[in-house]
mmCIF file of the N, C-alpha and C atoms, coordinates in Angstrom:
data_MODEL
# 
_entry.id   MODEL 
# 
loop_
_atom_site.group_PDB 
_atom_site.id 
_atom_site.type_symbol 
_atom_site.label_atom_id 
_atom_site.label_alt_id 
_atom_site.label_comp_id 
_atom_site.label_asym_id 
_atom_site.label_entity_id 
_atom_site.label_seq_id 
_atom_site.pdbx_PDB_ins_code 
_atom_site.Cartn_x 
_atom_site.Cartn_y 
_atom_site.Cartn_z 
_atom_site.occupancy 
_atom_site.B_iso_or_equiv 
_atom_site.pdbx_formal_charge 
_atom_site.auth_seq_id 
_atom_site.auth_comp_id 
_atom_site.auth_asym_id 
_atom_site.auth_atom_id 
_atom_site.pdbx_PDB_model_num 
ATOM 1   N N  . MET A 1 1  ? 82.631  162.577 105.238 1.00 0.00 ? 1  MET A N  1 
ATOM 2   C CA . MET A 1 1  ? 83.779  162.547 104.374 1.00 0.00 ? 1  MET A CA 1 
ATOM 3   C C  . MET A 1 1  ? 83.808  163.805 103.509 1.00 0.00 ? 1  MET A C  1 
ATOM 4   N N  . PRO A 1 2  ? 84.992  164.353 103.290 1.00 0.00 ? 2  PRO A N  1 
ATOM 5   C CA . PRO A 1 2  ? 85.065  165.576 102.486 1.00 0.00 ? 2  PRO A CA 1 
ATOM 6   C C  . PRO A 1 2  ? 84.866  165.299 100.994 1.00 0.00 ? 2  PRO A C  1 
ATOM 7   N N  . SER A 1 3  ? 84.334  166.285 100.317 1.00 0.00 ? 3  SER A N  1 
ATOM 8   C CA . SER A 1 3  ? 84.173  166.190 98.873  1.00 0.00 ? 3  SER A CA 1 
ATOM 9   C C  . SER A 1 3  ? 85.472  166.631 98.216  1.00 0.00 ? 3  SER A C  1 
ATOM 10  N N  . CYS A 1 4  ? 85.916  165.857 97.241  1.00 0.00 ? 4  CYS A N  1 
ATOM 11  C CA . CYS A 1 4  ? 87.159  166.140 96.532  1.00 0.00 ? 4  CYS A CA 1 
ATOM 12  C C  . CYS A 1 4  ? 86.860  166.321 95.053  1.00 0.00 ? 4  CYS A C  1 
ATOM 13  N N  . ARG A 1 5  ? 87.605  167.220 94.431  1.00 0.00 ? 5  ARG A N  1 
ATOM 14  C CA . ARG A 1 5  ? 87.462  167.426 92.990  1.00 0.00 ? 5  ARG A CA 1 
ATOM 15  C C  . ARG A 1 5  ? 88.844  167.322 92.352  1.00 0.00 ? 5  ARG A C  1 
ATOM 16  N N  . PHE A 1 6  ? 88.961  166.382 91.438  1.00 0.00 ? 6  PHE A N  1 
ATOM 17  C CA . PHE A 1 6  ? 90.199  166.189 90.698  1.00 0.00 ? 6  PHE A CA 1 
ATOM 18  C C  . PHE A 1 6  ? 90.052  166.897 89.354  1.00 0.00 ? 6  PHE A C  1 
ATOM 19  N N  . LEU A 1 7  ? 91.043  167.692 88.996  1.00 0.00 ? 7  LEU A N  1 
ATOM 20  C CA . LEU A 1 7  ? 91.051  168.368 87.712  1.00 0.00 ? 7  LEU A CA 1 
ATOM 21  C C  . LEU A 1 7  ? 92.265  167.846 86.944  1.00 0.00 ? 7  LEU A C  1 
ATOM 22  N N  . VAL A 1 8  ? 92.012  167.182 85.827  1.00 0.00 ? 8  VAL A N  1 
ATOM 23  C CA . VAL A 1 8  ? 93.071  166.505 85.084  1.00 0.00 ? 8  VAL A CA 1 
ATOM 24  C C  . VAL A 1 8  ? 93.088  167.015 83.652  1.00 0.00 ? 8  VAL A C  1 
ATOM 25  N N  . THR A 1 9  ? 94.278  167.278 83.145  1.00 0.00 ? 9  THR A N  1 
ATOM 26  C CA . THR A 1 9  ? 94.477  167.630 81.745  1.00 0.00 ? 9  THR A CA 1 
ATOM 27  C C  . THR A 1 9  ? 95.420  166.600 81.151  1.00 0.00 ? 9  THR A C  1 
ATOM 28  N N  . GLY A 1 10 ? 95.078  166.119 79.968  1.00 0.00 ? 10 GLY A N  1 
ATOM 29  C CA . GLY A 1 10 ? 95.923  165.132 79.313  1.00 0.00 ? 10 GLY A CA 1 
ATOM 30  C C  . GLY A 1 10 ? 95.639  165.063 77.834  1.00 0.00 ? 10 GLY A C  1 
ATOM 31  N N  . LEU A 1 11 ? 96.450  164.299 77.141  1.00 0.00 ? 11 LEU A N  1 
ATOM 32  C CA . LEU A 1 11 ? 96.277  164.148 75.705  1.00 0.00 ? 11 LEU A CA 1 
ATOM 33  C C  . LEU A 1 11 ? 94.933  163.510 75.389  1.00 0.00 ? 11 LEU A C  1 
ATOM 34  N N  . ALA A 1 12 ? 94.297  163.986 74.334  1.00 0.00 ? 12 ALA A N  1 
ATOM 35  C CA . ALA A 1 12 ? 92.968  163.502 73.951  1.00 0.00 ? 12 ALA A CA 1 
ATOM 36  C C  . ALA A 1 12 ? 93.085  162.100 73.360  1.00 0.00 ? 12 ALA A C  1 
ATOM 37  N N  . SER A 1 13 ? 93.101  161.132 74.228  1.00 0.00 ? 13 SER A N  1 
ATOM 38  C CA . SER A 1 13 ? 93.159  159.732 73.839  1.00 0.00 ? 13 SER A CA 1 
ATOM 39  C C  . SER A 1 13 ? 91.886  159.057 74.336  1.00 0.00 ? 13 SER A C  1 
ATOM 40  N N  . PRO A 1 14 ? 91.330  158.117 73.575  1.00 0.00 ? 14 PRO A N  1 
ATOM 41  C CA . PRO A 1 14 ? 90.089  157.478 73.994  1.00 0.00 ? 14 PRO A CA 1 
ATOM 42  C C  . PRO A 1 14 ? 90.202  156.733 75.321  1.00 0.00 ? 14 PRO A C  1 
ATOM 43  N N  . ASP A 1 15 ? 91.400  156.304 75.682  1.00 0.00 ? 15 ASP A N  1 
ATOM 44  C CA . ASP A 1 15 ? 91.521  155.513 76.910  1.00 0.00 ? 15 ASP A CA 1 
ATOM 45  C C  . ASP A 1 15 ? 91.867  156.329 78.154  1.00 0.00 ? 15 ASP A C  1 
ATOM 46  N N  . LEU A 1 16 ? 92.208  157.607 78.024  1.00 0.00 ? 16 LEU A N  1 
ATOM 47  C CA . LEU A 1 16 ? 92.568  158.385 79.211  1.00 0.00 ? 16 LEU A CA 1 
ATOM 48  C C  . LEU A 1 16 ? 91.427  158.471 80.228  1.00 0.00 ? 16 LEU A C  1 
ATOM 49  N N  . PRO A 1 17 ? 90.208  158.849 79.839  1.00 0.00 ? 17 PRO A N  1 
ATOM 50  C CA . PRO A 1 17 ? 89.133  158.896 80.839  1.00 0.00 ? 17 PRO A CA 1 
ATOM 51  C C  . PRO A 1 17 ? 88.909  157.547 81.525  1.00 0.00 ? 17 PRO A C  1 
ATOM 52  N N  . LEU A 1 18 ? 89.008  156.470 80.759  1.00 0.00 ? 18 LEU A N  1 
ATOM 53  C CA . LEU A 1 18 ? 88.793  155.138 81.335  1.00 0.00 ? 18 LEU A CA 1 
ATOM 54  C C  . LEU A 1 18 ? 89.895  154.767 82.324  1.00 0.00 ? 18 LEU A C  1 
ATOM 55  N N  . ARG A 1 19 ? 91.127  155.109 82.009  1.00 0.00 ? 19 ARG A N  1 
ATOM 56  C CA . ARG A 1 19 ? 92.226  154.823 82.932  1.00 0.00 ? 19 ARG A CA 1 
ATOM 57  C C  . ARG A 1 19 ? 92.051  155.563 84.251  1.00 0.00 ? 19 ARG A C  1 
ATOM 58  N N  . ILE A 1 20 ? 91.591  156.809 84.163  1.00 0.00 ? 20 ILE A N  1 
ATOM 59  C CA . ILE A 1 20 ? 91.379  157.600 85.377  1.00 0.00 ? 20 ILE A CA 1 
ATOM 60  C C  . ILE A 1 20 ? 90.227  157.018 86.189  1.00 0.00 ? 20 ILE A C  1 
ATOM 61  N N  . LEU A 1 21 ? 89.116  156.723 85.553  1.00 0.00 ? 21 LEU A N  1 
ATOM 62  C CA . LEU A 1 21 ? 87.965  156.164 86.269  1.00 0.00 ? 21 LEU A CA 1 
ATOM 63  C C  . LEU A 1 21 ? 88.291  154.810 86.883  1.00 0.00 ? 21 LEU A C  1 
ATOM 64  N N  . ASN A 1 22 ? 89.132  154.042 86.232  1.00 0.00 ? 22 ASN A N  1 
ATOM 65  C CA . ASN A 1 22 ? 89.517  152.732 86.742  1.00 0.00 ? 22 ASN A CA 1 
ATOM 66  C C  . ASN A 1 22 ? 90.232  152.845 88.090  1.00 0.00 ? 22 ASN A C  1 
ATOM 67  N N  . LEU A 1 23 ? 90.990  153.919 88.296  1.00 0.00 ? 23 LEU A N  1 
ATOM 68  C CA . LEU A 1 23 ? 91.676  154.107 89.580  1.00 0.00 ? 23 LEU A CA 1 
ATOM 69  C C  . LEU A 1 23 ? 90.672  154.212 90.739  1.00 0.00 ? 23 LEU A C  1 
ATOM 70  N N  . PHE A 1 24 ? 89.528  154.806 90.474  1.00 0.00 ? 24 PHE A N  1 
ATOM 71  C CA . PHE A 1 24 ? 88.479  154.906 91.497  1.00 0.00 ? 24 PHE A CA 1 
ATOM 72  C C  . PHE A 1 24 ? 87.730  153.578 91.629  1.00 0.00 ? 24 PHE A C  1 
ATOM 73  N N  . ALA A 1 25 ? 87.454  152.944 90.500  1.00 0.00 ? 25 ALA A N  1 
ATOM 74  C CA . ALA A 1 25 ? 86.715  151.681 90.512  1.00 0.00 ? 25 ALA A CA 1 
ATOM 75  C C  . ALA A 1 25 ? 87.481  150.589 91.260  1.00 0.00 ? 25 ALA A C  1 
ATOM 76  N N  . GLN A 1 26 ? 88.797  150.570 91.144  1.00 0.00 ? 26 GLN A N  1 
ATOM 77  C CA . GLN A 1 26 ? 89.615  149.568 91.824  1.00 0.00 ? 26 GLN A CA 1 
ATOM 78  C C  . GLN A 1 26 ? 89.458  149.642 93.338  1.00 0.00 ? 26 GLN A C  1 
ATOM 79  N N  . GLN A 1 27 ? 89.111  150.817 93.850  1.00 0.00 ? 27 GLN A N  1 
ATOM 80  C CA . GLN A 1 27 ? 88.943  150.991 95.284  1.00 0.00 ? 27 GLN A CA 1 
ATOM 81  C C  . GLN A 1 27 ? 87.468  151.091 95.680  1.00 0.00 ? 27 GLN A C  1 
ATOM 82  N N  . ALA A 1 28 ? 86.571  150.726 94.760  1.00 0.00 ? 28 ALA A N  1 
ATOM 83  C CA . ALA A 1 28 ? 85.126  150.724 94.995  1.00 0.00 ? 28 ALA A CA 1 
ATOM 84  C C  . ALA A 1 28 ? 84.605  152.084 95.451  1.00 0.00 ? 28 ALA A C  1 
ATOM 85  N N  . ILE A 1 29 ? 85.135  153.140 94.851  1.00 0.00 ? 29 ILE A N  1 
ATOM 86  C CA . ILE A 1 29 ? 84.694  154.504 95.171  1.00 0.00 ? 29 ILE A CA 1 
ATOM 87  C C  . ILE A 1 29 ? 83.610  154.903 94.171  1.00 0.00 ? 29 ILE A C  1 
ATOM 88  N N  . VAL A 1 30 ? 82.447  155.275 94.697  1.00 0.00 ? 30 VAL A N  1 
ATOM 89  C CA . VAL A 1 30 ? 81.341  155.738 93.864  1.00 0.00 ? 30 VAL A CA 1 
ATOM 90  C C  . VAL A 1 30 ? 81.481  157.248 93.714  1.00 0.00 ? 30 VAL A C  1 
ATOM 91  N N  . LEU A 1 31 ? 81.531  157.710 92.485  1.00 0.00 ? 31 LEU A N  1 
ATOM 92  C CA . LEU A 1 31 ? 81.745  159.129 92.210  1.00 0.00 ? 31 LEU A CA 1 
ATOM 93  C C  . LEU A 1 31 ? 80.424  159.880 92.110  1.00 0.00 ? 31 LEU A C  1 
ATOM 94  N N  . ASP A 1 32 ? 80.469  161.173 92.424  1.00 0.00 ? 32 ASP A N  1 
ATOM 95  C CA . ASP A 1 32 ? 79.286  162.025 92.311  1.00 0.00 ? 32 ASP A CA 1 
ATOM 96  C C  . ASP A 1 32 ? 79.106  162.559 90.893  1.00 0.00 ? 32 ASP A C  1 
ATOM 97  N N  . ALA A 1 33 ? 80.219  162.909 90.246  1.00 0.00 ? 33 ALA A N  1 
ATOM 98  C CA . ALA A 1 33 ? 80.138  163.481 88.895  1.00 0.00 ? 33 ALA A CA 1 
ATOM 99  C C  . ALA A 1 33 ? 81.458  163.296 88.165  1.00 0.00 ? 33 ALA A C  1 
ATOM 100 N N  . VAL A 1 34 ? 81.343  163.145 86.854  1.00 0.00 ? 34 VAL A N  1 
ATOM 101 C CA . VAL A 1 34 ? 82.512  163.072 85.974  1.00 0.00 ? 34 VAL A CA 1 
ATOM 102 C C  . VAL A 1 34 ? 82.189  163.908 84.741  1.00 0.00 ? 34 VAL A C  1 
ATOM 103 N N  . GLU A 1 35 ? 83.115  164.775 84.373  1.00 0.00 ? 35 GLU A N  1 
ATOM 104 C CA . GLU A 1 35 ? 82.934  165.598 83.175  1.00 0.00 ? 35 GLU A CA 1 
ATOM 105 C C  . GLU A 1 35 ? 84.200  165.485 82.331  1.00 0.00 ? 35 GLU A C  1 
ATOM 106 N N  . VAL A 1 36 ? 84.022  165.156 81.056  1.00 0.00 ? 36 VAL A N  1 
ATOM 107 C CA . VAL A 1 36 ? 85.145  165.060 80.125  1.00 0.00 ? 36 VAL A CA 1 
ATOM 108 C C  . VAL A 1 36 ? 84.864  166.015 78.974  1.00 0.00 ? 36 VAL A C  1 
ATOM 109 N N  . VAL A 1 37 ? 85.800  166.930 78.755  1.00 0.00 ? 37 VAL A N  1 
ATOM 110 C CA . VAL A 1 37 ? 85.667  167.902 77.667  1.00 0.00 ? 37 VAL A CA 1 
ATOM 111 C C  . VAL A 1 37 ? 86.905  167.811 76.793  1.00 0.00 ? 37 VAL A C  1 
ATOM 112 N N  . ARG A 1 38 ? 86.688  167.696 75.489  1.00 0.00 ? 38 ARG A N  1 
ATOM 113 C CA . ARG A 1 38 ? 87.813  167.673 74.563  1.00 0.00 ? 38 ARG A CA 1 
ATOM 114 C C  . ARG A 1 38 ? 88.045  169.080 74.048  1.00 0.00 ? 38 ARG A C  1 
ATOM 115 N N  . ASP A 1 39 ? 89.295  169.510 74.112  1.00 0.00 ? 39 ASP A N  1 
ATOM 116 C CA . ASP A 1 39 ? 89.701  170.834 73.646  1.00 0.00 ? 39 ASP A CA 1 
ATOM 117 C C  . ASP A 1 39 ? 90.885  170.626 72.710  1.00 0.00 ? 39 ASP A C  1 
ATOM 118 N N  . ASP A 1 40 ? 90.610  170.556 71.405  1.00 0.00 ? 40 ASP A N  1 
ATOM 119 C CA . ASP A 1 40 ? 91.616  170.236 70.382  1.00 0.00 ? 40 ASP A CA 1 
ATOM 120 C C  . ASP A 1 40 ? 92.273  168.898 70.696  1.00 0.00 ? 40 ASP A C  1 
ATOM 121 N N  . ASP A 1 41 ? 93.550  168.913 71.051  1.00 0.00 ? 41 ASP A N  1 
ATOM 122 C CA . ASP A 1 41 ? 94.259  167.654 71.296  1.00 0.00 ? 41 ASP A CA 1 
ATOM 123 C C  . ASP A 1 41 ? 94.390  167.330 72.783  1.00 0.00 ? 41 ASP A C  1 
ATOM 124 N N  . LEU A 1 42 ? 93.569  167.986 73.614  1.00 0.00 ? 42 LEU A N  1 
ATOM 125 C CA . LEU A 1 42 ? 93.604  167.743 75.061  1.00 0.00 ? 42 LEU A CA 1 
ATOM 126 C C  . LEU A 1 42 ? 92.240  167.325 75.589  1.00 0.00 ? 42 LEU A C  1 
ATOM 127 N N  . HIS A 1 43 ? 92.252  166.515 76.629  1.00 0.00 ? 43 HIS A N  1 
ATOM 128 C CA . HIS A 1 43 ? 91.058  166.235 77.422  1.00 0.00 ? 43 HIS A CA 1 
ATOM 129 C C  . HIS A 1 43 ? 91.175  167.020 78.721  1.00 0.00 ? 43 HIS A C  1 
ATOM 130 N N  . ARG A 1 44 ? 90.096  167.603 79.141  1.00 0.00 ? 44 ARG A N  1 
ATOM 131 C CA . ARG A 1 44 ? 90.007  168.218 80.464  1.00 0.00 ? 44 ARG A CA 1 
ATOM 132 C C  . ARG A 1 44 ? 88.957  167.397 81.217  1.00 0.00 ? 44 ARG A C  1 
ATOM 133 N N  . ILE A 1 45 ? 89.404  166.788 82.299  1.00 0.00 ? 45 ILE A N  1 
ATOM 134 C CA . ILE A 1 45 ? 88.549  165.845 83.017  1.00 0.00 ? 45 ILE A CA 1 
ATOM 135 C C  . ILE A 1 45 ? 88.367  166.329 84.446  1.00 0.00 ? 45 ILE A C  1 
ATOM 136 N N  . ARG A 1 46 ? 87.113  166.400 84.878  1.00 0.00 ? 46 ARG A N  1 
ATOM 137 C CA . ARG A 1 46 ? 86.785  166.790 86.249  1.00 0.00 ? 46 ARG A CA 1 
ATOM 138 C C  . ARG A 1 46 ? 86.061  165.612 86.897  1.00 0.00 ? 46 ARG A C  1 
ATOM 139 N N  . VAL A 1 47 ? 86.590  165.162 88.026  1.00 0.00 ? 47 VAL A N  1 
ATOM 140 C CA . VAL A 1 47 ? 86.012  164.034 88.756  1.00 0.00 ? 47 VAL A CA 1 
ATOM 141 C C  . VAL A 1 47 ? 85.708  164.514 90.171  1.00 0.00 ? 47 VAL A C  1 
ATOM 142 N N  . THR A 1 48 ? 84.465  164.320 90.620  1.00 0.00 ? 48 THR A N  1 
ATOM 143 C CA . THR A 1 48 ? 84.059  164.763 91.947  1.00 0.00 ? 48 THR A CA 1 
ATOM 144 C C  . THR A 1 48 ? 83.506  163.584 92.735  1.00 0.00 ? 48 THR A C  1 
ATOM 145 N N  . GLY A 1 49 ? 83.919  163.487 93.981  1.00 0.00 ? 49 GLY A N  1 
ATOM 146 C CA . GLY A 1 49 ? 83.433  162.426 94.845  1.00 0.00 ? 49 GLY A CA 1 
ATOM 147 C C  . GLY A 1 49 ? 83.839  162.657 96.284  1.00 0.00 ? 49 GLY A C  1 
ATOM 148 N N  . GLU A 1 50 ? 83.261  161.869 97.166  1.00 0.00 ? 50 GLU A N  1 
ATOM 149 C CA . GLU A 1 50 ? 83.587  161.960 98.586  1.00 0.00 ? 50 GLU A CA 1 
ATOM 150 C C  . GLU A 1 50 ? 84.526  160.824 98.948  1.00 0.00 ? 50 GLU A C  1 
ATOM 151 N N  . LEU A 1 51 ? 85.713  161.188 99.447  1.00 0.00 ? 51 LEU A N  1 
ATOM 152 C CA . LEU A 1 51 ? 86.666  160.184 99.890  1.00 0.00 ? 51 LEU A CA 1 
ATOM 153 C C  . LEU A 1 51 ? 87.645  160.815 100.861 1.00 0.00 ? 51 LEU A C  1 
ATOM 154 N N  . PRO A 1 52 ? 88.241  159.999 101.726 1.00 0.00 ? 52 PRO A N  1 
ATOM 155 C CA . PRO A 1 52 ? 89.193  160.514 102.708 1.00 0.00 ? 52 PRO A CA 1 
ATOM 156 C C  . PRO A 1 52 ? 90.387  161.181 102.022 1.00 0.00 ? 52 PRO A C  1 
ATOM 157 N N  . ALA A 1 53 ? 90.941  162.189 102.677 1.00 0.00 ? 53 ALA A N  1 
ATOM 158 C CA . ALA A 1 53 ? 92.046  162.957 102.103 1.00 0.00 ? 53 ALA A CA 1 
ATOM 159 C C  . ALA A 1 53 ? 93.243  162.086 101.750 1.00 0.00 ? 53 ALA A C  1 
ATOM 160 N N  . GLU A 1 54 ? 93.567  161.119 102.594 1.00 0.00 ? 54 GLU A N  1 
ATOM 161 C CA . GLU A 1 54 ? 94.736  160.280 102.308 1.00 0.00 ? 54 GLU A CA 1 
ATOM 162 C C  . GLU A 1 54 ? 94.513  159.410 101.066 1.00 0.00 ? 54 GLU A C  1 
ATOM 163 N N  . ARG A 1 55 ? 93.303  158.945 100.864 1.00 0.00 ? 55 ARG A N  1 
ATOM 164 C CA . ARG A 1 55 ? 92.987  158.177 99.653  1.00 0.00 ? 55 ARG A CA 1 
ATOM 165 C C  . ARG A 1 55 ? 93.032  159.067 98.426  1.00 0.00 ? 55 ARG A C  1 
ATOM 166 N N  . ALA A 1 56 ? 92.523  160.294 98.567  1.00 0.00 ? 56 ALA A N  1 
ATOM 167 C CA . ALA A 1 56 ? 92.535  161.246 97.453  1.00 0.00 ? 56 ALA A CA 1 
ATOM 168 C C  . ALA A 1 56 ? 93.967  161.549 97.030  1.00 0.00 ? 56 ALA A C  1 
ATOM 169 N N  . ASP A 1 57 ? 94.869  161.708 97.989  1.00 0.00 ? 57 ASP A N  1 
ATOM 170 C CA . ASP A 1 57 ? 96.272  161.986 97.674  1.00 0.00 ? 57 ASP A CA 1 
ATOM 171 C C  . ASP A 1 57 ? 96.916  160.825 96.922  1.00 0.00 ? 57 ASP A C  1 
ATOM 172 N N  . ILE A 1 58 ? 96.603  159.610 97.321  1.00 0.00 ? 58 ILE A N  1 
ATOM 173 C CA . ILE A 1 58 ? 97.161  158.429 96.652  1.00 0.00 ? 58 ILE A CA 1 
ATOM 174 C C  . ILE A 1 58 ? 96.659  158.345 95.214  1.00 0.00 ? 58 ILE A C  1 
ATOM 175 N N  . ILE A 1 59 ? 95.370  158.567 95.023  1.00 0.00 ? 59 ILE A N  1 
ATOM 176 C CA . ILE A 1 59 ? 94.806  158.518 93.671  1.00 0.00 ? 59 ILE A CA 1 
ATOM 177 C C  . ILE A 1 59 ? 95.390  159.633 92.812  1.00 0.00 ? 59 ILE A C  1 
ATOM 178 N N  . LEU A 1 60 ? 95.565  160.819 93.383  1.00 0.00 ? 60 LEU A N  1 
ATOM 179 C CA . LEU A 1 60 ? 96.157  161.926 92.641  1.00 0.00 ? 60 LEU A CA 1 
ATOM 180 C C  . LEU A 1 60 ? 97.553  161.558 92.138  1.00 0.00 ? 60 LEU A C  1 
ATOM 181 N N  . GLU A 1 61 ? 98.360  160.951 92.979  1.00 0.00 ? 61 GLU A N  1 
ATOM 182 C CA . GLU A 1 61 ? 99.710  160.550 92.564  1.00 0.00 ? 61 GLU A CA 1 
ATOM 183 C C  . GLU A 1 61 ? 99.657  159.503 91.453  1.00 0.00 ? 61 GLU A C  1 
ATOM 184 N N  . LYS A 1 62 ? 98.712  158.589 91.536  1.00 0.00 ? 62 LYS A N  1 
ATOM 185 C CA . LYS A 1 62 ? 98.567  157.575 90.485  1.00 0.00 ? 62 LYS A CA 1 
ATOM 186 C C  . LYS A 1 62 ? 98.129  158.221 89.167  1.00 0.00 ? 62 LYS A C  1 
ATOM 187 N N  . ILE A 1 63 ? 97.243  159.205 89.243  1.00 0.00 ? 63 ILE A N  1 
ATOM 188 C CA . ILE A 1 63 ? 96.808  159.925 88.042  1.00 0.00 ? 63 ILE A CA 1 
ATOM 189 C C  . ILE A 1 63 ? 97.998  160.634 87.414  1.00 0.00 ? 63 ILE A C  1 
ATOM 190 N N  . ARG A 1 64 ? 98.792  161.303 88.233  1.00 0.00 ? 64 ARG A N  1 
ATOM 191 C CA . ARG A 1 64 ? 99.958  162.037 87.717  1.00 0.00 ? 64 ARG A CA 1 
ATOM 192 C C  . ARG A 1 64 ? 100.970 161.119 87.040  1.00 0.00 ? 64 ARG A C  1 
ATOM 193 N N  . MET A 1 65 ? 100.995 159.852 87.423  1.00 0.00 ? 65 MET A N  1 
ATOM 194 C CA . MET A 1 65 ? 101.945 158.900 86.843  1.00 0.00 ? 65 MET A CA 1 
ATOM 195 C C  . MET A 1 65 ? 101.483 158.344 85.493  1.00 0.00 ? 65 MET A C  1 
ATOM 196 N N  . LEU A 1 66 ? 100.229 158.569 85.124  1.00 0.00 ? 66 LEU A N  1 
ATOM 197 C CA . LEU A 1 66 ? 99.739  158.093 83.835  1.00 0.00 ? 66 LEU A CA 1 
ATOM 198 C C  . LEU A 1 66 ? 100.447 158.837 82.706  1.00 0.00 ? 66 LEU A C  1 
ATOM 199 N N  . VAL A 1 67 ? 100.857 158.108 81.698  1.00 0.00 ? 67 VAL A N  1 
ATOM 200 C CA . VAL A 1 67 ? 101.668 158.664 80.607  1.00 0.00 ? 67 VAL A CA 1 
ATOM 201 C C  . VAL A 1 67 ? 100.967 159.816 79.883  1.00 0.00 ? 67 VAL A C  1 
ATOM 202 N N  . LEU A 1 68 ? 99.690  159.722 79.662  1.00 0.00 ? 68 LEU A N  1 
ATOM 203 C CA . LEU A 1 68 ? 98.961  160.718 78.880  1.00 0.00 ? 68 LEU A CA 1 
ATOM 204 C C  . LEU A 1 68 ? 98.613  161.985 79.653  1.00 0.00 ? 68 LEU A C  1 
ATOM 205 N N  . VAL A 1 69 ? 98.815  161.989 80.962  1.00 0.00 ? 69 VAL A N  1 
ATOM 206 C CA . VAL A 1 69 ? 98.434  163.130 81.805  1.00 0.00 ? 69 VAL A CA 1 
ATOM 207 C C  . VAL A 1 69 ? 99.523  164.209 81.760  1.00 0.00 ? 69 VAL A C  1 
ATOM 208 N N  . THR A 1 70 ? 99.093  165.444 81.496  1.00 0.00 ? 70 THR A N  1 
ATOM 209 C CA . THR A 1 70 ? 100.035 166.563 81.489  1.00 0.00 ? 70 THR A CA 1 
ATOM 210 C C  . THR A 1 70 ? 99.956  167.395 82.775  1.00 0.00 ? 70 THR A C  1 
ATOM 211 N N  . ASP A 1 71 ? 98.795  167.349 83.450  1.00 0.00 ? 71 ASP A N  1 
ATOM 212 C CA . ASP A 1 71 ? 98.631  168.088 84.702  1.00 0.00 ? 71 ASP A CA 1 
ATOM 213 C C  . ASP A 1 71 ? 97.472  167.483 85.491  1.00 0.00 ? 71 ASP A C  1 
ATOM 214 N N  . ALA A 1 72 ? 97.619  167.447 86.807  1.00 0.00 ? 72 ALA A N  1 
ATOM 215 C CA . ALA A 1 72 ? 96.537  166.945 87.677  1.00 0.00 ? 72 ALA A CA 1 
ATOM 216 C C  . ALA A 1 72 ? 96.626  167.651 89.004  1.00 0.00 ? 72 ALA A C  1 
ATOM 217 N N  . VAL A 1 73 ? 95.497  168.167 89.479  1.00 0.00 ? 73 VAL A N  1 
ATOM 218 C CA . VAL A 1 73 ? 95.432  168.835 90.778  1.00 0.00 ? 73 VAL A CA 1 
ATOM 219 C C  . VAL A 1 73 ? 94.205  168.350 91.534  1.00 0.00 ? 73 VAL A C  1 
ATOM 220 N N  . LEU A 1 74 ? 94.263  168.515 92.835  1.00 0.00 ? 74 LEU A N  1 
ATOM 221 C CA . LEU A 1 74 ? 93.178  168.107 93.719  1.00 0.00 ? 74 LEU A CA 1 
ATOM 222 C C  . LEU A 1 74 ? 92.668  169.334 94.437  1.00 0.00 ? 74 LEU A C  1 
ATOM 223 N N  . ASP A 1 75 ? 91.359  169.546 94.372  1.00 0.00 ? 75 ASP A N  1 
ATOM 224 C CA . ASP A 1 75 ? 90.704  170.670 95.050  1.00 0.00 ? 75 ASP A CA 1 
ATOM 225 C C  . ASP A 1 75 ? 89.795  170.090 96.111  1.00 0.00 ? 75 ASP A C  1 
ATOM 226 N N  . GLN A 1 76 ? 90.143  170.313 97.396  1.00 0.00 ? 76 GLN A N  1 
ATOM 227 C CA . GLN A 1 76 ? 89.336  169.737 98.487  1.00 0.00 ? 76 GLN A CA 1 
ATOM 228 C C  . GLN A 1 76 ? 88.524  170.797 99.168  1.00 0.00 ? 76 GLN A C  1 
# 
């Protein structure tokens, strides 16, 4: 399975990282790494894991639909 890296920027809210991680947990995906960095009023979140490309695309779209997210990209 290919390794995928999600790069997410969003408003610095305590629940944003949890909402993003929940999208992976709902599908029983075990992640390799998660990094959350606060930069003033923004969170920069990097999530890395191995999952099929079609699943990664679906999760990316769900991340982009979260209200607090300002940008999300997938690096495969």
